[in-house]
C-alpha angles and dihedrals in degrees: 000000000000117000110218102168136018121179124169129201092009113191123216113277096023111170122243117273115210121228134217119306094244092084124076123252089251090054091049089052092050092047093051090047088053090053092048092048090049091052093044091047093051090053098041103039127103114219089213097053126029095155092103097039098099090058090057094053111084088344091169095054120077093181097068123074119208129197125186122198130177113249122214093258118083116268090001123127136186121212137184128206114205121194098176096263103049145007125237119190138192138180124220139177122218124239138059129279117240119260109232102150140035089255090054088052091052090049093047093048109029110205095019091127089064091059110023138050107244129210114266098220121080098233129057121218130194094307130062114185117178129181114196110190130168130179122188092342140122121213132170120195111203101186131063123267110221110167115178134172112142091191094056136079103231124202124177124181126191121199120178132179121177089340143121121218121182126183107192099191136035122319106205127169120183121181146136085267124003127204121178118182122186104182149147091026115163131178091351141121122222118185125183102191095181132045116308109215131176108179127173117196099203113005140016130340111200130182123182131182108187137165100005118163134184129352120031153302117200136182107194103187105029141275129261124189111177136165143119080284120018133193136171124183131182113184143156094023115161132185093350137139101226115183141162114195100198137014127337112211127183107179124182099187096193104002142030127326121204134182120182133181107186135173101359113169135186097351149103118249116189136172117183100187131055119293109223122184112179132169146110086294114005127202135185118187127181107180145165101003128152134191093001133133115219117198119184105176096184140036123302109218120188108183117183094177107197092359137050129304116209133186121185128182108178143164098009120162137185095356147123116226118188117186096181099177096043129232130283118192116181138163141100084308128009135200136175115191127187121177148153097027117165126183091349128149102208117186127180105196094193143008123338105206131178114176141159107230100187134084117264092033126226131212124294130196140183114191136174116187127179109006113171126185129345122041150291117213129186108196092179136042126292112225131182127173128170145111087285119016128197139177110189119181113174141157103030118162127180090344132122123222131193136175106195100187135040123304119218123189116175126176116184102201107357143045126309113209130191106186129177117176147158095029119163121187090341126136111206115192132189105196099188140032121306122216122196128177122177147122089267113007114211143176122192124191107179136174097004111173119192086337133132121206108198130188104190093191138028131307113219116197136184153234094017115304146030119219103214136188137169123177133169149089124294092346137130140209114208126184117182092331097316112117135203128179115244095262090080126131129167135165088216121022088188087080096048105044125047089209095057105083125189103219135181120272096242094058093052092045091051090049094052094042090053091048100049118108112228116231113254112240112254090218090059091054092045093050089065093055116093102226133113103239126194096304131085142053132242141250142088137216123198121205135172124223 
């Protein structure tokens, strides 16, 4: 092996360094390509996932073969380029060098000077504050932006008017704290074609999209907001195409995590990957939107860990909302709250689950209040499990509701309540079996007007009775073909309906445990995202075999 080039701690965009004259021009070219590939690989690789790395290297050339092998050192990799006649190798370490000067900033974010106002001094202290403003302009950035200084508070603001800004590779910001503001954008298109990552090492990561009007904002490979505390807000967005092609992760590693979509009007909002909000208390809020189509193609997970998880969907009008992967809310306590929905077609394509995951367990609740016109459809099961467990559906008018799979409601040491009230002209259908465990177990159907509540299959209840009530005008309660008018009340419906069966506790516990959907591990989702993360070093060495 003859070493022709050795370069340590190579920064992004390093110019070619010519080697000795004893090699041919073609060999020089291959060596310099190896150096370029090593540098690009270091910047673009994800230490959690190198399976797709070889497709990134020379991805436009079919004539070159690339192999990547782990080296003994941590986060270090050896690679070989084969062109049929010779092999050229290089070594690189994953990770991103720290930005400590303006030149470092330019190297870490090629083309940043075309878009952003840069600091005038040569060195960068513990604060990096960037304003990126375009008016009536079109700019395409072809290389990744990977700005990292874990000792600095980093703030980046993007303002566009009548402009198109396209970032074709990853947009990654790593700091002590990170704040990214995309605001006051009008008649403009903003496209992040790579991964969008805002990662704070010690404190808060915050991303805000505010006052965006007309045209589009797109994230083509997912969004990651991660810090000790993490928050992402999108509000006051009008006549926009808002899309995330990939996962949306808001991760509060030791504190709260919040995701809020507020005041969206006349637009389409779509997210193709899973939505994962995880923190010591986790909240998802979708509020005050009109004439907007929401499309969630994957699961929404809200994980409050040792504290509460909370999902709120409120004040939505003239819309369609498809949550194709269902919702999983988990934590010490868990609540899903939907209210003030008018002319909305709401579809859950999979399980809706709200469970307490700690011992001892805390209370869980799923409520829908004030749902007028159109329909709500649960294509999967509805599952609630906590110390106390409630499902409260109230205030439906001229709306149809259907739960197509089993309903499970399990309270460990308190009451389990299934309540449906204030329904006008609304058929409510349970297509499959219903399981209720509580001390006591109750269902309440109140103030039903011209409404039929129908259980097409059995109701299984434990430990030994179901306190039942149905009241209203011109309504009916039907359980597996047996019908009672809605003036019905019984301390134990097991005695009145053949299809209401008092079962033993163990059978209902086994049924709900088997039905529960396990939370996907956040690390598993992150491992499939091609971004560097906080780990790793920097440097590359190129050698020739």
